[in-house]
N, C-alpha and C positions, 0 to 999 in steps of 0.2 A: 378102456379107461383112459384117465388124464395123465398116465405114466410121463415123467419129464427126465431127463437126465440131470442129476443134482449132485454134481462133485463138490467136495468141500463143505458138507451139510454140517451146519451148527445146530440147527434147531430141529428137535426130535419130538413131534406130538406137541403137548402143552409144556415141554420142559426144555430150557436151554442147557445142553449138555456138550461139554469140551472133552475131547479125547486126552487121556493122559498117558505119560511115559513115566517109567520107574528108572531112577538115575541111582547107581551105587558104585560108581568108579569114574575115574577123571575122563570127560567127555565133553563134546559139543552139545548143548541142550537142542532138542529138536524145534525147528521153526514150524513144523507140521502137526504140534500137539498144543492145546490150549494150556495144560497143566503139566509141569515136572515135579513129580514127588522124589524127594532126598532121602536117602538113606546112607548115614556114613558109618565107618568103621572106627577103630582105633585111632586112626591117623586122618589127616586132612584130605579134602576132597576138593580138587581144582575142576572149575568148569568154564566153559566159554560160552557165549550168545552170540552168534551173527548178526548182523543188522537184518531187521525184518523188512516188511512192506508198511507204508503209512497206513495207521489206523489199526495196525496188529495189536492184539493183546496178548501178553504172555504171563502166567502165574506161577510161581515157584514155591513150593513149600517143603519143610522138613518134617518127615513123616516117622522116621527113626534116627535117633541119635546114639550112634555107638561110641561116643567120646570126641570125634573129630569134628571140626569145623569145616563146613562145606562153602567154599569161596567162589563165587561167580565173577567173571571178568567180562561184562559186555564189550562188544567191539566199539560201539559207539554209545557212551553212556552220558545223559544230560546232568545227572546227580553226583557224578564223582567218577571213581575208578572201578571199585569193587562193591558186591553186597556179601556179607558173611552171615551164614546161617548155623547159629550155636546150639539151639535147642528145637525139641520139638514143637510144632506149631509156629515157628518163625515164617512168615509168608510175606511174599511181596507181589503186587500185581504192577505190571509196567504196560506201557503204552508205547509204541513205536511212532515217532512224529518226524515230519519233514525236517531235514538237516541237523536236529540235536538228537536224534536217535532214540534210544530207550529212555524213558521218563517214568519215575515212580508215581503211581497213582495213590497206591497203598501201601503201608508198611505195618506189619505187626511183628515186632521183636528182632527183625534182622537189623544188622549193623551196616549202615551205607558210609563208605569213605573215598 
């Protein structure tokens, strides 16, 4: 066959599929997953996001709202300092760009400050 080594595969058949991580405690979000799905308890959830590689995309979404706000502080953030996720469906898509860091491409419901 024509088998080739394909590390970091994003395309799977006819679908664009990115791996997801589940986040329910204070942590650094993974740079190795496309999606981070947030679950909060009754208290706030503090997260960080290290610098990525140029052209990298990261999607963060709140899937369970236990009452607390999930606050993300990217290491280098073009649009401000933090992104707060208060409600289920709050979702941002970020792009990592040269020198300016993570840039918000799309924001649905999250608070950027």
